[in-house]
N, C-alpha and C positions, 0 to 999 in steps of 0.2 A: 460351192457348198451345197451338199445334199441335205434335204429335209424330208421328214415323213409327217403326214397330216392325216388324222382320222376324224371324221365327222359323222354325225347322225342327223337324220331329218325325217319328218313325217310326210308321207305321200299326200299330195293334194287330192287325189282320188285313189280308188283301188288300183294298185299296180297291175296292169294287164301285161301279158307277154309282149304285146306290140309296143307298149310304152318302154319297157325294159330293153327290148330289142333296139329301139331307136337310140336310147341313151348309150348302149354299148357300141352301136355302130358309129355314133358320133365320136365317142372316146377313142375307138380303135382307128379312126381316120385322123384325128387331130393329135393324139398323144405322142406318136412316134417323132414327129417333127419338133415337139416341145421337150422330148426326153422324159416324159412322164410315164410311170408304170404304176400298177396297183391292182386293187380288187374291189369290185362292187358287190355288196351283199344286199339282197332285197327281199322283201316280204310284202304281204298285202298292204300293210300300213307304214312300213319303214324302209329307209335306206341307211346303210352303214357303208361308208366308203373310205378306203385307205389309199392315199396318194403318196408317191415318192418322186423326187426329182430335184432340180435346182430350185433354190429358195424363191427366186423371182417367178419362175414358171408355175410352181405350185401355188404361190400366193395369188397370181393372176387367175389361175383356173378356179381357185376357191372363191374368189370374188365373183366370177361368172356363175358358179354354182349357187351362191347365196341369192342371186337374182332370178334363178330358174323357176318358172311358175309351175313346174311339175311336182314341186315339193315346197314345204315351208318349215318353220321352226328349225332352221339349220343350227346345230350346236357343235362347236369345236370340242372334241373329246381329248385329243392329244396332238401336240405339235412339238417337234424337236429335231435337232441335227442328228444325222446318221453318218457313219463312216462308209457304209456300203448298203446297197439295196437288198431287200428281201425278195422282191418280186421282179427282178430284172428281165425275166423272160416273158412278161405279160404286159401288153399295152393296156389291157384291162381284163383281169380274171373276173369270174362271177360265180355266185352261189345263191340259191333260193332258200332263204331262211325258214320259210313255211314248211319245208321238207326235212328239217333237222329232227334228229332223235331228241325227244324231250329230256332224256337223261343227260345229253350233252349240254343242253341249256341249264339244267339244274346245277351243273358244276359252277356256273357263273352267276346265276340269278336265283332269287327267292321263289320264283314260279317257273313252270316249264313252258313259258311263253316268252318269245323274244321281245324285249322292249329296251332299246339302247338308252332311253332316257332314265331308266332305273338302274343302270350299270355304271360303275366308274370306268373311265377310259382304259385303265389297265386291264379290267376284265374283258372289255370289248376287244382289246388288242390280243389278249390270250385266246379268246374265242376265234378270232380270225386265224391265229397261228394254228389252233387245233383243226379248224376246217381245212387248212392247207395240208397239214400232216395226215389227215384222214382221207385225202383226195376228194373232199367234198366241193372243192373249187374247180371249176372248169376254166382252164387257161387257154389263151389264144394270143399268139404273137402278133 
């Protein structure tokens, strides 16, 4: 059974390029053997990550994520069964949310500032889909 999981969290400290690079490197090393794909959206204060894969593997990874000291306030925004993956070509895609056009954010949020804790999960999912459609996500197999 395939599932899709979307969560948001607050960064424990300002996200530096080095911190994000380490997270992505770890994901790209571990995810292929676990059959996990997805995208990591990051900004100065937040992470928004969408994971896809087998239910057991995604649940196990999410449990590790919840204990990761690089962030806190991990909130599950969406979890559900899927019939096919959306991000099958990516061990972990990425996008920097601080570089988004404010008009894009205003389509999903009351303010032109990204705060996943103020958005319903469906709006966060729609934002991720738009980022992919507009080539704002950098993919890497």
